[in-house]
Each structure stands twice: as C-alpha cells, then as structure tokens.
N, C-alpha and C positions, 0 to 999 in steps of 0.2 A: 318360548323357552320351555324345554321339557324338564320341569322341576323334579319329577320322579327319578330322573337319571343322575341328578346331582348327589354325590356321595362324599361325606366327610364325617369323621368321628375323632374327637380328641383322645389322646392316650391310646393310639392304635398305630398300625403301619402307615396311617395317613397323617399322624401327628405324634412325633416322638422326639425325645432328647437324643441328639447325635453325640454330644459330649456335655460337659458340665456348664458350658456357656452357649450352646447352639441348639436351636430347635429346627427340625425339618417338618415342613407342611406339604401335604398333597391334597388335591381336590380332583374328583372325577366328574366329568361332564359328558353328555351324550356325544358320541363320535361325530365330529365335523360340525357341531352346532355353534360352538363358542369361539370367538375370535381372539379374545384377550381376557386374562384373569390377573387381578392385582390383589395383594394382601395389605391390609392395614393392621399394624401390630403396635402394642403399647404396654408398658407396665401399668396395671390398673390403679396403682397408688400415686401416679404422677399428677398430683394436685398442687397448685401453687396459691399463695395468698393473693387476694384480690388487690391489695395495696391501697385501699380507700379508708384505712383506719378501722375497718370492721374485722372480726375474727372469721371471715368467710373465705373459703378456698374454692377455686374454680379448676376445672379440668384443664391440663396443659396440652392444648391441641398441637402445639409445636413439637411435642415429644413423640407424636405418632409417626412411625416410619411407614413408608409405602414402597412395596417391592413388586415388580412385575414378575409373574411366575413364568417359567419355561414349560413348554409342552415336552414332558419327559418321555412318555411312551404313548402308543396308540394300540388299544386292544380291539377285539372284534366289536365291542359295544361302546367303549369309552375312550375319550381323551384323558390322559392323566397329567395333571399340572403339578409343578414342583417349585418350591421356594425354600431358601435357607434364611433363617433369622439368626444372625450372628451376634456375638458380644452382648449377651443378655446378662448384664452385670449382677442384677438383683434376682435373677432366676425365675421371675414371674412374667407371664405374657398373656394378654388377651388379644384376640384378633378376629377379623371378619374378612370376607372376600368380596371383591367388586367384579362381577362377571358381565362381560359384554358380548352380546350376540350380534346378528346382522343388523337388527333395528332397535334393540333395547338393551339397557344395562340395569342390573339388579344388585342390591346389597344382599349377600347371602350370609345370614347370621345363625346363631345357635337356636333361635326361637322363631324368627320371622324372615321371610324372603320378600323384600320390598323394592319397589322401583327406586332407582338411584336418585338422591337429592343431595344438594350441597349443604342443606340445613344442618346445623350442628346437632340438633336434637335427633336427627336421623343418622347422620354419618358417624357421629361419635357417641352413640347410645351404647355404652358398655354393657348394659343389660342384655343386649342382643349380640354380644361378642362371644365367640368360643373362648374357653378358658383352659390354659395349661397352667395350673395353679403354682407349681414350683418344680424346678429341676433338682431333685434330691440325688446327690452323688451316689449314695448307696443303692439306689434303684437303677442306675445306668447299666445298660448292656455293655459288658466288657469281655472280650475274648483275647487269648494270647496273641501278640503281634505276629508270631512266627507262622501262624496257621495259614494266613493268606499268601505266604511265600512258599508254601509246601506243595510238592507234587507227590501224591501218595502212590504206593505200590501195594495192592492187596495180595496177601499170600494165604492160600489154603494149605496149612502146614503138611497135611497128610499126602498131598499130591505135588509138592514143590520140588523137593530134593531129598534123597536118602544119603545122608552124610556118613553112614556107617553100614554099608551094604554087607559087610562080612560079620555082623554081630549075631547072626543066628536067629533073628526074629522070623516068625512064620508069616511071610508076606507074599503077595502075588508078584509075579515078574513086572517090573516097571513098565507101565503103559500097555499092559496086556489086555485091558478091558476098558472100553470108553464109557460104559454105562456106570452110573453111580450106584452105590448100595450101602446100607447101614453097616454091614460087616466087611465090606471090601476094603482091604488095607494093603497099600503098596510100599509102605516103609518110609514115607517122608518124615523128617524129624528136624529138631532144632539144630543139630550139627550140620544138616544140609543147608539150612538157612544161613548159618554162619559161613559156610563154605562159599555161598553165593552172594555175600554182602558186597563184594567188589563188583560183581555184575550189576547189582542194584544201583550202586553208586555211579558206576561208569555209564549206566543208562540214563542218569540224570535225576533219579528219584532221591528225595531227602526225607521221606516218611514211609514207614511200613505199617500197614494195618494187618494184624494177624487174626484170622478166625480163631475160635476157642482152642486153648492149649491145656486146659486143666483136665484132671483125671476124669475119664468117661469111657463107657464101653463101646461107643460108636466111632465111626470114622469122622463124623462131622463135629463131634464133641459139644453139641448143644444140649446134651443131657448130663449135666455135671454131677459127678460123685463127690469130688473134693475140690473146693475152690481155692485151697491154699497149696495145692500140689500140682506140679506139672505132670501130665500123663506120662507114665513110664515108657510108652511107645514113642514118645517124642524126646525123652531125656529126663532131666531132673531140674530142680530149682537152681542148682549151681550152674548148669549149662545155660539155663535161661539168663541168669545173671551175666554170664560171659557174652551171650548174644546181645544184650542191651549195651554192655560195655563196648563191644566191638562196633556195634552200630553207631553209638555216640562218637567213637573215635573218627568215624567217617562222616560225621555231620548228619546222621540219619536218626530221625525220631522213631519211637516205637509206641504203637497204640494196641492195646489188648481189647478183647471182646468180653463184655460183662453180660452174662446170661442171668439176669436178676428177675425176670418174669416167672421163671420156672426152674426146677432142678431136675436131676435124673432120678429114676426109680431107686437106684442104689444109694442115694444120698442118705447118710446116717440119720438125719432128722426124720425123713420119710420112713425109713426102715423101723425106726422107733415107734412111729405111729402105727405101722402095720402090725407090730408086735404087741403094743400096749393099748391101742385104741384110744378111747376118750381119757384114759389115765396117763397117756404120754404127755410130758411137759411141752411137746412140740405139736400137739394136736391142733392148736389154733394158729400154727404157722402156715397152715394150708386151709383150703376151703372144702371141708367135708359137707356133703349135702344131707346125708341121713346116717347118723352114727349107729343106727340100729341095723343097718344093712351091711353086707360084706363090702369092703372098701373097693376092691377091684373086681372086674368081671372076667370069668374064664379061669383057665389054668396058667400057671407060671412055667415058662420054658427058659431054662438057664437063669431063673430068677426074675424074668421079665414077663409082663402080661402081653398077650396078643392084642391086636386091634379089636375094638368092639364097637357096636352101634352107639352113637352118641346118647341114645335114650337109656343106655345101660350104665353110663358113667355115673359114679357116685362122688366125684370130686372134680373141682375145676382144674383144667389142664391147659397147656399150650395146644391151640387148635382143639382136636378131640383125641389127643394122643395120651393113652393111659400111662405111657412110660415117662411122661413129663408133668408131674403135679405142679400146679401154680402156687407160687409163694403168696402168702398174705403179708404184704409189706407194711400193713398197718399194725401188725402184731409186734410188740416190743422185742421179743426174742428174735424173730426173723429179721426185723429191721437192724437191730444191733449187730447181728451176725453178718449181714450183707454189707453194712457200712464198714465193718472191720476188714472185710475182703477188699473193698475199695481202697482203704487206707494202706493195707499190707503191701500191695504190689507197688505203690508209690513210695512208701517209706523204705522198704527193703530193697527194691530193685530199680527204682527211679524211672518208672515208665513215664511216657509223655502224654498219654491219652487213654481214655476209656470210650469204646464204642458200645452203646447200650442196646442190647437185643430186645426186640418187641417193646420198645420204650413207650409207645403210645397206649399200651394196655396196663401200664403201671401208674399209680396215682401221682398227680402233681405234687402232693404233699411229700411223698417219698423222695422225689427228685430234688425238691428244695433242700431236704436234709442231706441228700447225697452231695449236692453242690457245695453246701457249707462244709461238709466233711472234707471233700477233695481239695477245695480251694484254700482251706485253712492250713493244709499241709504244703501245697504247692500251687499257687495261683496260675502258674504257667501250664498246668495240665489241661488238655483239650477234652471237652465233654461233648460227645457226638451221639445223637439219638438216631435210632433206626425208625424213622417215621416215613411213611410212603405218601403222605398228603401234605397240604399246607399246614405248617407247624408253628405259626407265630405264637400261639398260646404257650409254647415251651421255650420261646426265644426272647423273653422280655427281661433278661438279666438275672433271673432267679433260678434257672434250671439248666438249659443246655447252652453251649456255644455255637452249635451247628447241628444239622441233621443230614442224613443221607438224602440227597436232593433228587428223588425220583420224579418230582415235579419238573425237573430239568430233563431227566431221561425220557419221560413219556413222549413229549413232542418231538424229541430227537429221533426216537424209534419210529414214530409215525410219519416223519418227514423223509428220513433217509431210508427207512425200511422199504423192501421191494416185494413183500408178500402180497400178491394180487388179491388174496382172500381177506386181507386186513381191512375191515370196514371202517377203521379209524384212520386210514391213510389220509394225510393232509398234504397240501401244496404250499408254495412259497408264502402267499399272503396269510394263510391260516397259521403257518409256522411262526411268522413274524408276530402275529397277534398273540399267540400262545406264549412266546418268549417275553413279549412286552408285559403281558399280564403277570408272569412270574416275577419280573423285575420290579413291578409296581406293588406286588403283594408283600414284599419284605422291605424293612428299612435298609438303607444302603450299606450301613456298617455290618449288618447281618449277612447280606448277600455275599460279601467277600469272604465269609467264613463257612459257607455252605459246602458240603462235600459232594461235588459233582461227579457223576459216573455214567459210563456208557453200558456197563455190564457188571455183574457180580456173581457170587456163588448162588444167588437166589433168582437169577434171570438167565435167559438165553445170552450167549455171547454175541457181541455186536456183529461178528462175521456171520452168524446165523441169521440175525435180523435182516441183513442185506443179501442173504442167500449166496454168500461166498464171494461177493464182488469186492475185491481188495481196494479198488479205486474209490468206491463209496465209503469204505471204512476210513480212508485217509481224510475225506471230507468231514466225517464225524469227529475225528480226532483234532482236526484244525479248529472246529467249532468248540470242542471241549477245552482245548488248551489256550484259546483266546477269550474264553468266557470268564466273567468274574466269579470267583469262588476258590475252593481248594480242591483241585481235580484229583481223581484217583483212576489208576489203570489196573485192571484185574490181571493177575499173573498170566502170562502166556498170550494174552490178547495182543501184546506189542509185537509178537512174532507171528501173528496170523493164526492162532489156535481158534477153532470153532467149537460148537457144541450147543445142543438144545437144552430144553428144560431138565432132562435127566442125564445129560452128558456134558454138563458145564463145569465139571470138577475133574477133568482128565489130568493125567500126569503131565507135568511140564516137559516139553520137548527141549532137550539140551543139545541135540545133534544139529549143528548149524546148517548142515546140508538139507535138513527138513524144515528149517525156519524160513519165513519170508523176511529176508534181510533188507529188502527195499522198504517194506513197511516199517521195520524196526528202525532203520536209519532216518526215515521221515519223522517218526515219533520222537526219537532221540533229539533230532534237530529242533523240533517244536518245544520239547521240554526245556532244552537249553535256552531257547529264545525267551520262553516264559520266565525263567529264573533271572535272565539278564535284563529284561525290559519291563518297566512298570506298565507300559501301555498294554501288555498282554494281560496284566493282573487287575488293572483299574476297573472299578464298577461304573465308570462313565461310558455308557454303551448307547449308541444311537444308530438306528437303521437309516440307510440312505435310499430314498425312493428311486426306483429304476423303471423306465418306461419299457417294459418287456413282458411278454407272455410266458417266458421261460421260467423254470424253477431256479432262477439265479438270484442270489442275495448279495448285498453289499452292506457292510456296517462299519462304523467308525468308533474307535476308542481313543480318548484324548487324555493326555497328561500335559502339564505345563511345557514339557520339552518337545513332545512329538505327538503326531496323530498316526494311529495305526488303522489302515484300511484293509478289510478282509473281504475277499470275493470268493463265493462258493457257487459253482455251476453244477447243480444237482440234476444234470441231464445227460442221457446217453449220447444225444446228438450234439455235434459241434455247433457253435453259434458265434455270432458277432454281437457284441454288446456296446451300445453307445454310452459313454461315460457321462456323468453329470458335468455341466459346463464348468463348475468351479474346480474340477479335477483336471480338465483338459489343459495340457501344456505344463503341468506341474512336474517338478523333478523330485526324485526320492530314491529309495533303495528297495530292491526286491529282496526281502529278508531271507527267502529260501536259497537264493544264489549268492547274495551279497553284492550283486551288481547294481551300479547306479543306472537309473532309468529316467526316461522322459515320457510321461503319459500322453498319448495321442487322443484324438477325438473318440476313437473306438478301440476295442480290444478283441482279438480273435481268441475264442475259447475252444479247447478240445473237449472230448468226452470226459465228464466228471472232473473238470479242471478246478484249480484253486490258485489264488494269488494273495500274497501278503505284502503290502506296500507300507513303508515308513516314510512319512513326510515331516520335516522339521517345522515346528511352529515358529512363526516370526512375530 
C-alpha cells in the first residue's frame, strides 16, 4: 500500500461540518489501489460504568459506528472516498479509517498506520483516532439559500444598452469599435439596463452582476473616485434605486462590484496625500514606499499619471498601474471608510450581493470584518470573491460565500477549446480527472454556491475559445448549466457574441437579425430546465465510464426523485456509442424535446452532439 498517497486532514475540505449535526469525511488514496474504505466514528466521551461495584468506567465499544465510504471522485492521481456522519447529537467525533487493498488491510489513524487487528487495544485506540473536537454553530459555513437557485447575467454597464440616446452625452456610435479602451465610451447606462430588465427576465436569468458603476474617469470603472456616488455617465443614485426596485419586482437579484483593493487616482483621500504628503491624515491609508521621494513618476495628463516602469513606482498599486493606488485595509481610517461603503448600498438600496474585486490580495482580517458588517445588516447578502485559484481558505464560514470559479473555467476552456497552439489542451479522461479534483477540493455545500462561468470581462469570450464553432459553444453551456454551482452568463454570449482579450467588452447587439437565435433558444431552454429541476443543480455528480476512444462524456446527477444523464460528444466526427448495460432498455424523457424515449443498446451521435435524459428513480 502506498502510504505516501494517503491524504487526510481534520478541519479541512477532507473533514468539515456540513451542518450543526453532520460531519463529512473524505480520504484520498492512490488511484486504483484501494478496494474498500470504512470509517469508525465515535463520541470520545462514550464511557460507561464497569458495573462491578468499582468507580471504573470502560469505553463503550457498542457506540462506535461503522460506515462504508463511497468512491466519490477519481482524479489523475487519487481515488477520493466520502462518508457522511449524521446525527452527531453531542457535536464531538473521533474517527479512523480501515483501508483494504488487494491483499492487506490497514487502520489509518492520526498518528500511526498499522495492520488491521480485531484487538480492542488496536481497533479502539482513541489516541490514534483523528479528532473533530466540536461542531460550533457559529463557525459553520452558511450561504444564502437563494444563491444555488440563481442563474446570473453579468452586465458591463458601459456596453450593455444606452437608455437615453438623446441626452447629448459625447459618446461613440453604438458598436462602432470592437476594441476596448480606457476612454472609449459608447453610452451604456442604468436607464438602459432598466429598459432591458424584461429581456433579462424572459431569458430566464434571476440575478444580475454589474461591473463597477461608481464614479470613475474610465470606461471600466475599476478606478473609483467616489464609492458613494453612481457615475454621472451611468445616471445617479435615484436611478440606481429604481433599477434595484424594478429588478426585485421581476424576481431578479442585484450584485454590485466592490473595488476595495485599490481606488482611482482622483479619489479624495489620495488627492489629499498628493497635496499634503506625510501630513495628510490619509497618508497611511496607502502604502507609500519612500516619503522623501516624489509620489508619482512623470507628468500628469488630465490629472492622471502615465504608465511607468515598475522600478519607478513609489507606492503599491493594482498590478503596476500608477492610476490605481492600493488601499491599506489595515489602516483604521481606510477600513472604516470601506466598511461604510459596504453597508451603505445594502442599507440604502437593498442590493443582494457584493462581488469583491482582486479579493485574494486583501487581508483575511479585513474580509472577516467585512463579512461581520455585511451579515449584521442582511444575512441574505451574497459575498463573492474574485479569486482565480483554489480558494478554500476564504470559504470556511468567516469570509466569503463563494468565489468566481475559474478553477471550473480553466479545464472547460482546455477541453472544449479548439486552438491547436494551446499546449494545455486536454481530452476526455484528463477533463474528467480535472473536474473530479475540483469537486473533491471543496466541501459539498460550498460547491453549490461557487460562481461558475465560461467567460467574463477579464477573459476571451467562449466563442473565441472555440474559434467560432457555435456547436461546441452549446456543449460548453450544457456543461455549465448542469454543473453544481451558481452559473453566470456574460452579456451577449447568449446570442453568439465573440471577442478576444482586447475585444471582449463590445457593445451588446440588440438587432435580432444579427443574433444567433438558435444558440439563444438553446441557452434559454437550459436555463429554464435548471430552474425547474433540482437534478440540474444538485452537487451529486458522478462520471459514468464509457468504453470509447472518443472525446465523449457521460455523467449522472441524482436526486431522490430522478436521475439526470448528460451526454456530451466533443467530436467533429459522428460516432456510435455503446451505452452502459444498466441504461440499455430504460425509459425516460429527452429533456430538450420533451419526448418520452426508450434507450437502446447504442446511440448514434452527430457532430458535437449532446443529450439530456431524465429517468425516474424507483
């Protein structure tokens, strides 16, 4: 047995409190090596009097529960085993694992891994048991229930819709330039979003994520001047209040973008530092490297510094951008100010969520204070971090409810993407292993609140990733909308808009004759099914092995009522797939057509085909 491949850690994604009475345990073993894993679990204080007249107590062996673990996922290197310990009345649990390979069985404990023996001194040696000391309710991870049932629509306000085209603003003709730019403005505003709320609702979306809308000189608005004021190019605070009200009337949540890592060069705190230097009361709200040197490098043009080599920067910034000085969130003045911002938009305008820009570069200490502030006002507000990597340290109940799940996006891009120059291109088995690792990396109740996406304002659009192949785009959306989590679609991608790294923020196309209505209708159908069926949303996800060399995948999602089977044929060539024996002859419903079907021994697949079958559980 390869002991170096056995992985477990208490109080981690491998051992966590699912709720106030339930513990979830995971164990990782070398791929294909272990045949069975069992858990022995017990309250460590289960001692009973010996009953012989002496004041001696013995350990109550009969109170030990034994659970056979299920093989939850298989990654490239490990089998991941899972068990649920329910009804933990007194909140305490100690446990060990009994691991059986081809020829040997071991007790895997916290200190020793020893050959299996029935002897009490070995099997019930609590000193060698892992310990989950106590499930404290205030430490539990809890996210708003509505998040897992939400399908988000991301709106880049400046490029979505101009609702007041006759208001005299100096803007470029709508859609006249595909390339993005700091100063390029086409007139999108809040009135335009209000105008299109019915489109958003009719498309099936029940959540809107808005990129920044606070006062800022740029088109992207990530260089904030005033966090308490809607940018005049977008409207004003009253119009925003009406936007939230109208969205809520339609059952649509509204999430704003909080840029708390840095501010804009025009922000009054920073301007005070530029004017007064070390004598400014806001000096320590930022990270000045050498107060004896000039703060910025070069000349100001329209009040803003030009780009400069990083070696010349004299203060910390977002990336190496002189126009975006980094907040010192450990400073009391800066912290109080930013927390007031967080509270203001919840208390005054009843927003439903905060998306936190560059959240992984801000201290955990600040985010703990942020969560306490936000949740004390409204515990139903969704807190979403912009983290691009595994983010479990932020998702343990004291900081975020979810993160933008680029750990989902990356294998999707590399599996469905068609760029032959992509050295990270993966195929079916590698994709399955990557997705399985993602599912095993997070507790199950966190997985259902992660913000899954195929593209955003920071990435190529999914149509660009697949080099314009609309059929592959459909496959990617089928996967997104049947995967556990809280999915998001970037404005315009639902109608077939493309764009690379510097053209991913183009003006929304509203002329239906220029839209891909077939793609739109497929996505609308999938969104509707996801909202209707728990099987689309559940975190119970299982790959089904197929005996094929094709990039064809089959997975199953199970609820007490039904099983959803999703088949994805990521191949240009048609093919014939032999179905697993337990599916042959079963009856169900083709969810895309609504027709009743009888599955045969095999199924004929066209180029980039997909199928969604619903089978009732008996």
